[in-house]
C-alpha positions as a Markdown table, in Angstrom:
| # | Residue | x | y | z |
|---|---|---|---|---|
| 1 | Met | 14.4 | -4.5 | 3.8 |
| 2 | Gly | 16.1 | -6.0 | 6.8 |
| 3 | Leu | 14.8 | -9.2 | 8.4 |
| 4 | Asn | 13.7 | -7.3 | 11.5 |
| 5 | Asp | 12.1 | -4.3 | 9.6 |
| 6 | Thr | 8.4 | -3.7 | 9.5 |
| 7 | Pro | 7.4 | -3.0 | 5.9 |
| 8 | Ser | 6.1 | 0.5 | 5.2 |
| 9 | Gly | 2.8 | -1.0 | 4.1 |
| 10 | Glu | 2.3 | -2.5 | 7.6 |
| 11 | Arg | 3.1 | 0.7 | 9.5 |
| 12 | Ile | 0.7 | 3.3 | 10.8 |
| 13 | His | 1.1 | 6.4 | 8.6 |
| 14 | Ile | 1.0 | 9.7 | 10.5 |
| 15 | Gly | 1.1 | 12.9 | 8.5 |
| 16 | Phe | 1.8 | 16.4 | 9.9 |
| 17 | Phe | 0.0 | 19.2 | 7.9 |
| 18 | Gly | -0.5 | 22.9 | 8.2 |
| 19 | Lys | 0.6 | 26.3 | 6.9 |
| 20 | Arg | 4.2 | 27.4 | 6.4 |
| 21 | Asn | 6.0 | 28.3 | 9.6 |
| 22 | Ala | 3.3 | 26.8 | 11.8 |
| 23 | Gly | 6.1 | 24.6 | 13.4 |
| 24 | Lys | 5.3 | 21.3 | 11.7 |
| 25 | Ser | 9.0 | 20.3 | 11.4 |
| 26 | Ser | 9.8 | 21.3 | 14.9 |
| 27 | Leu | 6.8 | 19.2 | 16.2 |
| 28 | Val | 7.9 | 16.2 | 14.1 |
| 29 | Asn | 11.4 | 16.4 | 15.6 |
| 30 | Ala | 9.9 | 16.7 | 19.1 |
| 31 | Val | 7.5 | 13.8 | 18.6 |
| 32 | Thr | 10.2 | 11.5 | 17.1 |
| 33 | Gly | 13.0 | 12.7 | 19.4 |
| 34 | Gln | 15.2 | 13.0 | 16.3 |
| 35 | Ala | 16.2 | 15.7 | 13.8 |
| 36 | Val | 14.0 | 14.3 | 11.1 |
| 37 | Ser | 13.2 | 17.6 | 9.4 |
| 38 | Val | 15.3 | 20.8 | 8.9 |
| 39 | Val | 14.0 | 23.6 | 11.1 |
| 40 | Ser | 14.2 | 27.3 | 10.1 |
| 41 | Asp | 12.4 | 30.6 | 10.6 |
| 42 | Val | 12.2 | 30.9 | 6.8 |
| 43 | Lys | 8.8 | 30.1 | 5.4 |
| 44 | Gly | 8.7 | 27.1 | 3.1 |
| 45 | Thr | 11.8 | 25.3 | 4.5 |
| 46 | Thr | 10.2 | 21.9 | 4.0 |
| 47 | Thr | 9.8 | 21.7 | 0.2 |
| 48 | Asp | 9.1 | 18.0 | -0.2 |
| 49 | Pro | 7.5 | 15.4 | 2.1 |
| 50 | Val | 10.0 | 14.0 | 4.5 |
| 51 | Ser | 9.2 | 10.6 | 6.0 |
| 52 | Lys | 10.8 | 8.6 | 8.8 |
| 53 | Ala | 10.1 | 5.0 | 9.6 |
| 54 | Met | 10.5 | 4.3 | 13.3 |
| 55 | Glu | 9.2 | 2.6 | 16.4 |
| 56 | Leu | 7.1 | 5.2 | 18.3 |
| 57 | Leu | 5.7 | 4.3 | 21.7 |
| 58 | Pro | 2.9 | 3.7 | 22.5 |
| 59 | Leu | 2.0 | 3.1 | 18.8 |
| 60 | Gly | 4.8 | 0.7 | 17.7 |
| 61 | Ala | 5.9 | 0.7 | 14.0 |
| 62 | Val | 4.9 | 4.0 | 12.3 |
| 63 | Leu | 5.8 | 6.1 | 9.3 |
| 64 | Ile | 5.9 | 9.8 | 10.2 |
| 65 | Thr | 5.7 | 12.3 | 7.3 |
| 66 | Asp | 6.4 | 16.1 | 7.5 |
| 67 | Thr | 4.7 | 18.0 | 4.6 |
| 68 | Ala | 5.3 | 21.3 | 2.9 |
| 69 | Gly | 3.1 | 24.3 | 3.9 |
| 70 | Tyr | -0.3 | 24.0 | 2.5 |
| 71 | Asp | -0.4 | 27.8 | 1.9 |
| 72 | Asp | 2.6 | 27.7 | -0.4 |
| 73 | Asn | 2.4 | 29.9 | -3.5 |
| 74 | Gly | 3.6 | 30.1 | -7.0 |
| 75 | Lys | 4.0 | 27.3 | -9.5 |
| 76 | Leu | 6.5 | 25.4 | -7.3 |
| 77 | Gly | 4.1 | 25.9 | -4.4 |
| 78 | Glu | 1.2 | 24.3 | -6.3 |
| 79 | Leu | 3.4 | 21.3 | -7.0 |
| 80 | Arg | 4.3 | 21.1 | -3.3 |
| 81 | Ile | 0.6 | 21.3 | -2.3 |
| 82 | Gln | -0.1 | 18.5 | -4.8 |
| 83 | Lys | 2.5 | 16.4 | -3.1 |
| 84 | Thr | 0.8 | 17.1 | 0.2 |
| 85 | Lys | -2.5 | 15.9 | -1.2 |
| 86 | Gln | -0.9 | 12.7 | -2.3 |
| 87 | Ile | 0.4 | 12.1 | 1.2 |
| 88 | Leu | -3.2 | 12.4 | 2.4 |
| 89 | Asn | -4.2 | 9.4 | 0.4 |
| 90 | Arg | -2.0 | 7.1 | 2.5 |
| 91 | Thr | -2.4 | 8.9 | 5.9 |
| 92 | Asp | -4.0 | 6.9 | 8.7 |
| 93 | Ile | -3.8 | 9.7 | 11.2 |
| 94 | Ala | -3.4 | 13.4 | 10.6 |
| 95 | Val | -1.9 | 16.1 | 12.9 |
| 96 | Leu | -2.9 | 19.6 | 11.9 |
| 97 | Val | -0.3 | 22.0 | 13.3 |
| 98 | Val | -1.7 | 25.5 | 13.9 |
| 99 | Asp | 0.4 | 28.5 | 15.0 |
| 100 | Ser | -1.2 | 29.6 | 18.3 |
| 101 | Glu | -0.3 | 33.3 | 17.7 |
| 102 | Thr | -2.0 | 33.6 | 14.3 |
| 103 | Gly | -4.9 | 31.2 | 15.1 |
| 104 | Phe | -7.0 | 28.8 | 13.1 |
| 105 | Ser | -7.0 | 30.0 | 9.4 |
| 106 | Asp | -9.0 | 29.3 | 6.2 |
| 107 | Thr | -6.1 | 27.1 | 5.1 |
| 108 | Asp | -6.5 | 25.1 | 8.3 |
| 109 | Lys | -10.2 | 24.8 | 7.8 |
| 110 | Glu | -9.6 | 23.6 | 4.2 |
| 111 | Leu | -7.3 | 20.9 | 5.5 |
| 112 | Thr | -9.8 | 19.7 | 8.2 |
| 113 | Glu | -12.4 | 19.4 | 5.4 |
| 114 | Leu | -10.0 | 17.2 | 3.4 |
| 115 | Phe | -9.5 | 15.0 | 6.5 |
| 116 | Lys | -13.2 | 14.6 | 6.9 |
| 117 | Gln | -13.7 | 13.9 | 3.2 |
| 118 | Lys | -11.1 | 11.2 | 3.3 |
| 119 | Asn | -12.3 | 9.8 | 6.7 |
| 120 | Ile | -8.9 | 10.5 | 8.3 |
| 121 | Pro | -9.0 | 10.8 | 12.1 |
| 122 | Tyr | -7.1 | 14.0 | 13.1 |
| 123 | Ile | -5.8 | 16.1 | 15.9 |
| 124 | Val | -5.3 | 19.8 | 15.9 |
| 125 | Ala | -2.0 | 20.7 | 17.7 |
| 126 | Tyr | -1.7 | 24.4 | 18.6 |
| 127 | Asn | 2.0 | 25.1 | 18.5 |
| 128 | Lys | 4.0 | 27.8 | 20.2 |
| 129 | Ser | 1.9 | 27.9 | 23.3 |
| 130 | Asp | 4.6 | 29.9 | 25.0 |
| 131 | Ile | 3.4 | 32.8 | 22.9 |
| 132 | Lys | -0.3 | 32.2 | 23.3 |
| 133 | Glu | -2.3 | 29.6 | 25.2 |
| 134 | Ile | -5.3 | 28.2 | 23.4 |
| 135 | Gln | -8.4 | 26.8 | 25.1 |
| 136 | Cys | -8.6 | 23.3 | 23.5 |
| 137 | Gly | -11.5 | 21.0 | 22.6 |
| 138 | Glu | -11.7 | 17.3 | 22.5 |
| 139 | Asn | -9.5 | 16.6 | 19.5 |
| 140 | Glu | -7.2 | 19.5 | 20.1 |
| 141 | Ile | -4.0 | 20.0 | 22.2 |
| 142 | Ser | -1.7 | 22.9 | 23.0 |
| 143 | Val | 2.0 | 22.2 | 22.6 |
| 144 | Asn | 5.3 | 23.9 | 22.8 |
| 145 | Thr | 8.4 | 22.4 | 21.1 |
| 146 | Leu | 10.8 | 24.7 | 22.9 |
| 147 | Asn | 10.2 | 22.9 | 26.2 |
| 148 | Asn | 8.4 | 19.7 | 24.9 |
| 149 | Lys | 5.2 | 20.8 | 26.6 |
| 150 | Asn | 2.4 | 18.2 | 26.0 |
| 151 | Ile | 4.5 | 16.2 | 23.5 |
| 152 | His | 3.9 | 13.0 | 25.4 |
| 153 | Glu | 0.2 | 13.8 | 25.7 |
| 154 | Leu | 0.1 | 14.5 | 21.9 |
| 155 | Lys | 1.5 | 11.0 | 21.3 |
| 156 | Glu | -1.1 | 9.5 | 23.6 |
| 157 | Lys | -3.8 | 11.3 | 21.7 |
| 158 | Ile | -2.5 | 10.0 | 18.4 |
| 159 | Ala | -2.4 | 6.5 | 19.8 |
| 160 | Ser | -6.0 | 6.8 | 20.9 |
| 161 | Leu | -7.1 | 7.4 | 17.3 |
| 162 | Val | -5.6 | 4.2 | 16.0 |
| 163 | Val | -8.3 | 1.7 | 15.2 |
| 164 | Arg | -7.1 | -1.8 | 16.1 |
| 165 | Ser | -8.6 | -4.0 | 13.4 |
| 166 | Thr | -9.2 | -7.6 | 13.9 |
| 167 | Glu | -6.1 | -9.7 | 13.1 |
| 168 | Lys | -5.7 | -10.3 | 9.4 |
| 169 | His | -3.9 | -13.2 | 7.7 |
| 170 | Ile | -2.5 | -13.7 | 4.3 |
| 171 | Val | -3.1 | -17.4 | 4.4 |
| 172 | Gly | -3.1 | -18.4 | 8.1 |
| 173 | Asp | -6.9 | -18.5 | 8.3 |
| 174 | Leu | -7.0 | -21.0 | 5.5 |
| 175 | Ile | -4.7 | -23.6 | 7.0 |
| 176 | Lys | -4.4 | -25.7 | 10.2 |
| 177 | Thr | -1.6 | -26.8 | 12.5 |
| 178 | Asn | 0.9 | -29.1 | 10.7 |
| 179 | Asp | -0.6 | -28.4 | 7.2 |
| 180 | Ile | 2.0 | -28.4 | 4.5 |
| 181 | Val | 2.0 | -25.5 | 2.1 |
| 182 | Ile | 4.2 | -25.5 | -1.0 |
| 183 | Leu | 5.4 | -22.1 | -2.2 |
| 184 | Val | 6.6 | -21.8 | -5.8 |
| 185 | Thr | 9.2 | -18.9 | -6.0 |
| 186 | Pro | 11.0 | -18.5 | -9.4 |
| 187 | Ile | 14.5 | -17.1 | -9.1 |
| 188 | Asp | 15.1 | -15.3 | -12.4 |
| 189 | Gln | 16.8 | -12.1 | -13.6 |
| 190 | Ser | 14.0 | -10.0 | -12.2 |
| 191 | Ala | 14.2 | -11.5 | -8.7 |
| 192 | Pro | 16.0 | -9.4 | -6.0 |
| 193 | Lys | 19.5 | -10.7 | -5.3 |
| 194 | Gly | 20.0 | -12.6 | -2.1 |
| 195 | Arg | 16.4 | -12.4 | -0.8 |
| 196 | Leu | 12.8 | -13.3 | -1.4 |
| 197 | Ile | 10.2 | -10.6 | -2.4 |
| 198 | Leu | 8.1 | -9.2 | 0.4 |
| 199 | Pro | 4.8 | -11.1 | -0.3 |
| 200 | Gln | 6.8 | -14.4 | -0.2 |
| 201 | Gln | 8.5 | -13.4 | 3.1 |
| 202 | Gln | 5.2 | -12.4 | 4.7 |
| 203 | Thr | 3.4 | -15.6 | 3.5 |
| 204 | Ile | 6.1 | -17.8 | 4.9 |
| 205 | Arg | 5.9 | -15.9 | 8.3 |
| 206 | Asp | 2.1 | -16.3 | 8.4 |
| 207 | Ile | 2.4 | -20.0 | 7.7 |
| 208 | Leu | 4.9 | -20.4 | 10.5 |
| 209 | Asp | 2.8 | -18.3 | 12.9 |
| 210 | Ser | -0.1 | -20.7 | 12.2 |
| 211 | Asp | 2.1 | -23.7 | 13.2 |
| 212 | Ala | 2.0 | -25.0 | 9.7 |
| 213 | Val | 4.9 | -26.1 | 7.4 |
| 214 | Ala | 6.2 | -24.0 | 4.5 |
| 215 | Val | 8.1 | -25.8 | 1.7 |
| 216 | Val | 9.7 | -23.5 | -0.8 |
| 217 | Thr | 10.7 | -24.6 | -4.3 |
| 218 | Lys | 11.5 | -23.3 | -7.7 |
| 219 | Glu | 9.0 | -23.9 | -10.5 |
| 220 | Phe | 11.1 | -26.5 | -12.3 |
| 221 | Gln | 11.5 | -28.5 | -9.1 |
| 222 | Leu | 7.8 | -28.5 | -8.3 |
| 223 | Ala | 7.0 | -31.8 | -10.0 |
| 224 | Glu | 9.6 | -33.6 | -7.9 |
| 225 | Thr | 8.5 | -31.8 | -4.8 |
| 226 | Leu | 4.9 | -33.0 | -5.3 |
| 227 | Arg | 6.2 | -36.6 | -5.8 |
| 228 | Lys | 7.8 | -36.3 | -2.3 |
| 229 | Ile | 4.8 | -34.4 | -0.8 |
| 230 | Pro | 1.8 | -35.6 | -2.8 |
| 231 | Phe | -0.9 | -34.1 | -0.6 |
| 232 | Pro | -0.1 | -30.6 | 0.5 |
| 233 | Arg | -2.8 | -28.4 | 1.9 |
| 234 | Met | -2.3 | -26.0 | -1.0 |
| 235 | Val | 0.2 | -24.6 | -3.5 |
| 236 | Ile | 0.9 | -20.9 | -3.7 |
| 237 | Thr | 2.8 | -19.7 | -6.7 |
| 238 | Asp | 4.3 | -16.5 | -8.1 |
| 239 | Ser | 1.8 | -15.3 | -10.6 |
| 240 | Gln | 4.2 | -15.1 | -13.5 |
| 241 | Val | 4.5 | -18.9 | -13.7 |
| 242 | Phe | 0.8 | -19.5 | -13.1 |
| 243 | Gly | 0.2 | -21.4 | -16.3 |
| 244 | Tyr | 3.3 | -23.6 | -15.9 |
| 245 | Val | 2.4 | -24.5 | -12.3 |
| 246 | Ser | -1.2 | -25.1 | -13.0 |
| 247 | Arg | -0.3 | -27.9 | -15.4 |
| 248 | Ile | 1.8 | -29.6 | -12.8 |
| 249 | Val | -0.5 | -29.3 | -9.7 |
| 250 | Pro | -3.3 | -31.9 | -9.7 |
| 251 | Glu | -6.8 | -30.5 | -9.8 |
| 252 | Asn | -7.6 | -31.8 | -6.3 |
| 253 | Ile | -4.9 | -29.6 | -4.7 |
| 254 | Pro | -5.9 | -26.0 | -4.1 |
| 255 | Leu | -3.8 | -23.5 | -6.1 |
| 256 | Thr | -3.6 | -19.8 | -5.8 |
| 257 | Ser | -0.9 | -17.0 | -6.0 |
| 258 | Phe | 0.9 | -14.6 | -3.7 |
| 259 | Ser | -0.7 | -11.7 | -5.6 |
| 260 | Ile | -4.2 | -13.0 | -5.1 |
| 261 | Leu | -3.6 | -13.5 | -1.4 |
| 262 | Met | -2.2 | -10.0 | -1.2 |
| 263 | Ala | -5.3 | -8.6 | -2.9 |
| 264 | Arg | -7.5 | -10.2 | -0.2 |
| 265 | Tyr | -5.1 | -9.0 | 2.5 |
| 266 | Lys | -5.2 | -5.4 | 1.3 |
| 267 | Gly | -9.0 | -5.5 | 0.9 |
| 268 | Phe | -9.6 | -5.4 | -2.9 |
| 269 | Leu | -10.0 | -9.0 | -4.0 |
| 270 | Glu | -13.7 | -8.7 | -4.8 |
| 271 | Thr | -13.0 | -5.6 | -7.0 |
| 272 | Ala | -10.1 | -7.3 | -8.7 |
| 273 | Val | -12.2 | -10.4 | -9.6 |
| 274 | Lys | -15.0 | -8.3 | -11.0 |
| 275 | Gly | -12.6 | -6.1 | -12.9 |
| 276 | Ala | -10.7 | -8.8 | -14.6 |
| 277 | Ser | -13.4 | -9.5 | -17.2 |
| 278 | Ala | -12.6 | -6.1 | -18.8 |
| 279 | Ile | -9.5 | -7.7 | -20.3 |
| 280 | Cys | -11.8 | -9.7 | -22.6 |
| 281 | Lys | -13.4 | -6.5 | -23.8 |
| 282 | Leu | -10.4 | -4.6 | -24.8 |
| 283 | Asn | -10.2 | -3.2 | -28.3 |
| 284 | Asp | -7.4 | -1.8 | -30.6 |
| 285 | Asn | -5.9 | 1.4 | -29.3 |
| 286 | Asp | -7.4 | 1.1 | -25.8 |
| 287 | Asn | -5.3 | 2.4 | -23.0 |
| 288 | Ile | -4.6 | 0.4 | -19.8 |
| 289 | Leu | -2.6 | 1.4 | -16.8 |
| 290 | Ile | -0.3 | -1.1 | -15.1 |
| 291 | Ser | 0.6 | 0.2 | -11.7 |
| 292 | Glu | 3.1 | -1.0 | -9.1 |
| 293 | Gly | 3.4 | 0.2 | -5.5 |
| 294 | Cys | 7.2 | -0.2 | -5.3 |
| 295 | Thr | 10.1 | 1.1 | -7.3 |
| 296 | His | 12.9 | -1.1 | -8.4 |
| 297 | His | 15.4 | -1.5 | -11.2 |
| 298 | Arg | 13.7 | -3.2 | -14.1 |
| 299 | Gln | 15.3 | -6.3 | -15.6 |
| 300 | Cys | 14.7 | -7.8 | -19.0 |
| 301 | Gly | 12.1 | -10.3 | -17.5 |
| 302 | Asp | 10.3 | -7.8 | -15.4 |
| 303 | Ile | 6.6 | -8.9 | -14.9 |
| 304 | Gly | 5.1 | -5.4 | -14.9 |
| 305 | Ser | 6.9 | -3.9 | -17.9 |
| 306 | Val | 7.6 | -7.0 | -20.0 |
| 307 | Lys | 5.7 | -10.2 | -19.2 |
| 308 | Leu | 2.3 | -8.9 | -18.4 |
| 309 | Pro | 2.1 | -6.5 | -21.4 |
| 310 | Ala | 3.3 | -9.3 | -23.7 |
| 311 | Leu | 0.6 | -11.7 | -22.4 |
| 312 | Ile | -2.1 | -9.0 | -22.6 |
| 313 | Lys | -1.3 | -8.4 | -26.3 |
| 314 | Lys | -1.1 | -12.1 | -27.0 |
| 315 | Phe | -4.4 | -12.9 | -25.2 |
| 316 | Thr | -6.4 | -10.0 | -26.6 |
| 317 | Arg | -4.8 | -10.0 | -30.1 |
| 318 | Lys | -5.3 | -6.3 | -30.0 |
| 319 | Gln | -2.9 | -3.3 | -30.2 |
| 320 | Ile | -3.2 | -2.1 | -26.6 |
| 321 | Asn | -1.5 | 1.1 | -25.4 |
| 322 | Ile | 0.1 | 0.4 | -22.0 |
| 323 | Lys | 1.3 | 3.0 | -19.5 |
| 324 | Leu | 3.3 | 1.9 | -16.4 |
| 325 | Thr | 3.6 | 3.7 | -13.1 |
| 326 | Ser | 5.4 | 2.8 | -10.0 |
| 327 | Gly | 6.0 | 3.8 | -6.4 |
| 328 | Lys | 3.8 | 6.7 | -5.2 |
| 329 | Asp | 3.1 | 7.9 | -8.8 |
| 330 | Phe | -0.6 | 7.2 | -9.5 |
| 331 | Pro | -2.6 | 9.5 | -11.8 |
| 332 | Glu | -5.7 | 11.2 | -10.4 |
| 333 | Asp | -7.4 | 11.3 | -13.8 |
| 334 | Leu | -8.0 | 7.8 | -15.0 |
| 335 | Ser | -10.6 | 8.6 | -17.6 |
| 336 | Glu | -8.4 | 7.7 | -20.5 |
| 337 | Tyr | -8.0 | 4.1 | -19.3 |
| 338 | Lys | -10.2 | 1.1 | -20.0 |
| 339 | Leu | -8.6 | -0.9 | -17.2 |
| 340 | Val | -6.2 | -0.5 | -14.3 |
| 341 | Ile | -4.0 | -3.6 | -13.4 |
| 342 | His | -2.3 | -3.1 | -10.0 |
| 343 | Cys | 0.3 | -5.2 | -8.2 |
| 344 | Gly | -0.5 | -6.9 | -4.9 |
| 345 | Gly | 0.2 | -3.6 | -3.1 |
| 346 | Cys | 2.6 | -5.1 | -0.5 |
| 347 | Met | 4.5 | -1.9 | -0.2 |
| 348 | Leu | 1.4 | 0.3 | 0.2 |
| 349 | Asn | -0.7 | 0.6 | 3.3 |
| 350 | Glu | -4.4 | -0.4 | 3.0 |
| 351 | Arg | -5.6 | 3.2 | 2.9 |
| 352 | Glu | -3.6 | 4.0 | -0.2 |
| 353 | Val | -4.6 | 0.8 | -2.0 |
| 354 | Thr | -8.2 | 1.6 | -1.2 |
| 355 | Tyr | -7.8 | 5.1 | -2.5 |
| 356 | Arg | -6.4 | 3.9 | -5.8 |
| 357 | Met | -9.2 | 1.3 | -6.1 |
| 358 | Lys | -11.9 | 3.9 | -5.3 |
| 359 | Ser | -10.4 | 6.4 | -7.7 |
| 360 | Ala | -10.8 | 3.9 | -10.5 |
| 361 | Leu | -14.3 | 2.8 | -9.6 |
| 362 | Asp | -15.5 | 6.4 | -9.1 |
| 363 | Gln | -14.4 | 7.0 | -12.7 |
| 364 | Asn | -16.0 | 3.8 | -14.0 |
| 365 | Val | -12.6 | 2.2 | -14.8 |
| 366 | Pro | -12.4 | -1.5 | -13.9 |
| 367 | Phe | -9.6 | -2.3 | -11.4 |
| 368 | Thr | -7.9 | -5.7 | -11.1 |
| 369 | Asn | -4.5 | -7.0 | -10.1 |
| 370 | Tyr | -1.5 | -9.0 | -11.5 |
| 371 | Gly | -2.5 | -12.3 | -10.0 |
| 372 | Ile | -6.2 | -12.2 | -11.1 |
| 373 | Ala | -5.3 | -10.9 | -14.5 |
| 374 | Leu | -2.7 | -13.6 | -15.1 |
| 375 | Ala | -5.0 | -16.3 | -13.8 |
| 376 | Leu | -7.7 | -15.2 | -16.2 |
| 377 | Met | -5.4 | -15.1 | -19.2 |
| 378 | Asn | -4.1 | -18.6 | -18.3 |
| 379 | Gly | -7.6 | -19.9 | -18.2 |
| 380 | Ile | -7.4 | -20.8 | -14.5 |
| 381 | Leu | -9.2 | -17.9 | -12.7 |
| 382 | Lys | -11.9 | -20.0 | -11.2 |
| 383 | Arg | -9.4 | -22.6 | -9.9 |
| 384 | Ser | -7.2 | -19.9 | -8.5 |
| 385 | Ile | -9.9 | -18.4 | -6.3 |
| 386 | Glu | -11.8 | -21.7 | -5.3 |
| 387 | Ile | -10.4 | -21.3 | -1.8 |
| 388 | Phe | -12.7 | -18.3 | -1.6 |
| 389 | Pro | -16.2 | -19.6 | -2.5 |
| 390 | Asp | -17.8 | -16.1 | -2.3 |
| 391 | Met | -15.3 | -14.9 | -5.0 |
| 392 | Val | -16.2 | -17.8 | -7.4 |
| 393 | Lys | -19.8 | -16.7 | -7.3 |
| 394 | Leu | -18.7 | -13.4 | -8.9 |
| 395 | Leu | -17.6 | -15.1 | -12.1 |
């Protein structure tokens, strides 16, 4: 990620859905002003979701996704439809593209029902209006990609559906001007070369935006840093060195982790705190799912695939079966698992994190995250969430 890039998890996700040959790809290209998708008269040209991160006025930073036709058939078609359903789980705004000539179909009705079930605001765009003009309702618009008819108006309609939430902070609402915050960032084999990981970048920016001071140090330099800065407002650490850092930071200095702050930022801290106790109830041969929102080359010291599983087995003294998923891969059926441990979700938008959390809760599977799980197994869970008094009450 470049320094000036908006992370995909912070972008508005706009998905274009509909039947094959409705003109989804043509409309995506018209809206973006770029050849994002391949356009053809052949049905099923778009076989996999195609996404484009861009700045789209008047919305700003968005991620636009073109999907395969929802009426696709055969075994490959079923897989493509499944991919489209997965896109719905992270879609903030849906555009249903309908062929004006063939009209609103049962497939289109099925899609609108899915939008409603998932509480996704949507617009129906009747394409190919040069062939047939449609009388449109409130959330509908007639467009034509051949002459860009109503493309600007479509973008305005999309923008009108964006719910501007109150400003959220990772840590900025917990600190004041000129407060000093010490950030502990281990640089080991699993750290990305030449840069900090996204939650660390975002936290530093939030501290600076709050006119406070960020001091960044490695874990083995923390003791010396605290001698020079004995009274910081708080210490925020990478979760994988939680135990080590907690022994160095005095009890009177608030201590938490990037992962815990991200859980609050993404809206699932309460669920994560409640779900952590399931770790203490695991038995031999229980299955747990460790899920990460990003994909990366795994090193020998990787937290998700190495450090966390090792600590779970050491803490529980049980033979636990662990499955690891990453990126957009998240199973719909979680019934085989006794627990889901998720990353902070920095690369996922809030809608997808919420979907994953609700999927687990709907199937009575406890759901927690890396930071909370590691704090519990290091015996410092209460301390790590003391900056959130309402969370302490849940223990």
